[in-house]
PAPAGU-810695 format. One record per residue (C-alpha): residue in one letter; residue number from 0; x negated, z, y negated. Coordinates in nm, 4 decimals. Last residue first. Example, Ala and Ser with C-alpha at 12.3 -4.5 7.8 and 13.67 -1.06 7.14 Angstrom:
2
{r s; 1; {-1.3670; 0.7140; 0.1060}}
{r a; 0; {-1.2300; 0.7800; 0.4500}}
% end
This chain:
88
{r s; 87; {30.2225; 2.4374; 17.6535}}
{r s; 86; {30.4624; 2.4080; 17.9422}}
{r p; 85; {30.5025; 2.0631; 18.0926}}
{r m; 84; {30.8508; 1.9158; 18.0575}}
{r e; 83; {31.0674; 1.8706; 18.3659}}
{r d; 82; {31.3383; 1.6017; 18.3861}}
{r d; 81; {31.1420; 1.3644; 18.6116}}
{r q; 80; {30.9995; 1.6514; 18.8166}}
{r l; 79; {30.6363; 1.7339; 18.7538}}
{r a; 78; {30.3746; 1.6988; 19.0265}}
{r f; 77; {30.1146; 1.9745; 19.0690}}
{r d; 76; {30.1986; 2.0612; 19.4313}}
{r g; 75; {30.2105; 1.6921; 19.5218}}
{r r; 74; {30.0456; 1.7263; 19.8623}}
{r n; 73; {29.7445; 1.5296; 19.7306}}
{r f; 72; {29.7062; 1.7749; 19.4403}}
{r a; 71; {29.7242; 2.0743; 19.6770}}
{r e; 70; {29.4636; 1.9125; 19.9042}}
{r i; 69; {29.2334; 1.8510; 19.6058}}
{r v; 68; {29.2761; 2.2109; 19.4862}}
{r e; 67; {29.1970; 2.3459; 19.8344}}
{r k; 66; {28.8949; 2.1150; 19.8622}}
{r a; 65; {28.7627; 2.2467; 19.5306}}
{r e; 64; {28.8049; 2.6102; 19.6407}}
{r t; 63; {28.6069; 2.5446; 19.9581}}
{r v; 62; {28.3361; 2.3465; 19.7766}}
{r c; 61; {28.2752; 2.6010; 19.4985}}
{r n; 60; {27.9531; 2.7541; 19.6425}}
{r e; 59; {27.8111; 2.4019; 19.6765}}
{r p; 58; {27.8484; 2.3238; 19.3063}}
{r v; 57; {28.1005; 2.0421; 19.2543}}
{r r; 56; {28.0773; 1.6629; 19.2703}}
{r i; 55; {28.3579; 1.4079; 19.2374}}
{r r; 54; {28.2328; 1.0616; 19.3314}}
{r v; 53; {28.3260; 0.7178; 19.2009}}
{r g; 52; {28.3011; 0.4498; 19.4652}}
{r g; 51; {28.0502; 0.4462; 19.7485}}
{r v; 50; {27.7908; 0.2348; 19.5677}}
{r a; 49; {27.8796; -0.0813; 19.7637}}
{r i; 48; {28.2544; -0.0131; 19.7431}}
{r s; 47; {28.2508; 0.0016; 19.3650}}
{r l; 46; {28.0092; -0.2894; 19.3217}}
{r l; 45; {28.2905; -0.5345; 19.2425}}
{r s; 44; {28.3925; -0.3084; 18.9536}}
{r h; 43; {28.0645; -0.3699; 18.7710}}
{r m; 42; {28.0930; -0.2039; 18.4281}}
{r q; 41; {28.3642; 0.0467; 18.5265}}
{r v; 40; {28.1986; 0.1155; 18.8627}}
{r m; 39; {27.8627; 0.1803; 18.6983}}
{r n; 38; {28.0170; 0.4076; 18.4365}}
{r a; 37; {28.2080; 0.6105; 18.6943}}
{r d; 36; {27.8969; 0.6689; 18.9082}}
{r a; 35; {27.9351; 1.0492; 18.9217}}
{r v; 34; {28.2244; 1.2612; 18.7919}}
{r i; 33; {28.1427; 1.6282; 18.7418}}
{r a; 32; {28.3137; 1.9484; 18.8481}}
{r p; 31; {28.3204; 2.3186; 18.7614}}
{r v; 30; {28.6131; 2.4810; 18.9458}}
{r g; 29; {28.8312; 2.7010; 18.7255}}
{r a; 28; {29.1662; 2.5559; 18.8338}}
{r a; 27; {29.1852; 2.3557; 18.5095}}
{r e; 26; {28.8351; 2.2267; 18.5915}}
{r l; 25; {28.9544; 2.1023; 18.9301}}
{r c; 24; {29.2611; 1.9344; 18.7813}}
{r s; 23; {29.0474; 1.7661; 18.5142}}
{r r; 22; {28.8016; 1.6410; 18.7747}}
{r m; 21; {29.0964; 1.5013; 18.9729}}
{r i; 20; {29.2236; 1.3074; 18.6714}}
{r h; 19; {28.8711; 1.1807; 18.6018}}
{r a; 18; {28.8381; 1.0547; 18.9597}}
{r d; 17; {29.1724; 0.8756; 18.9477}}
{r t; 16; {29.0671; 0.7049; 18.6237}}
{r p; 15; {28.7376; 0.5954; 18.7806}}
{r d; 14; {28.9244; 0.3938; 19.0473}}
{r l; 13; {28.7594; 0.3487; 19.3878}}
{r y; 12; {28.7715; 0.7222; 19.4505}}
{r q; 11; {28.5454; 0.9683; 19.6340}}
{r a; 10; {28.5928; 1.3400; 19.6958}}
{r v; 9; {28.3926; 1.6588; 19.7643}}
{r t; 8; {28.0396; 1.5412; 19.6788}}
{r v; 7; {27.7982; 1.8348; 19.6562}}
{r f; 6; {27.6133; 1.9752; 19.3524}}
{r d; 5; {27.3310; 2.2145; 19.4306}}
{r g; 4; {27.4078; 2.5843; 19.4158}}
{r e; 3; {27.5994; 2.8086; 19.1793}}
{r y; 2; {27.3155; 2.9041; 18.9440}}
{r e; 1; {27.4556; 3.1360; 18.6753}}
{r m; 0; {27.4874; 3.0035; 18.3222}}
% end
């Protein structure tokens, strides 16, 4: 595996499920990503704000692409219509 730089936080969520959904979107777009602190937040949800929530981290040379995917997700570019089935 080629070194792509140190991992950098590109997004933070209070809910671990939201973080895992975003990680999946990033990986589907070809961006390697990890979820940090999800286990701590799930075990001690009251500490979520204190630890900064659940973080999405990507290699530093993938930050620009990751932010583009996150912005597209937040705009709703990946949303399915009510009558639309995902292609398999």
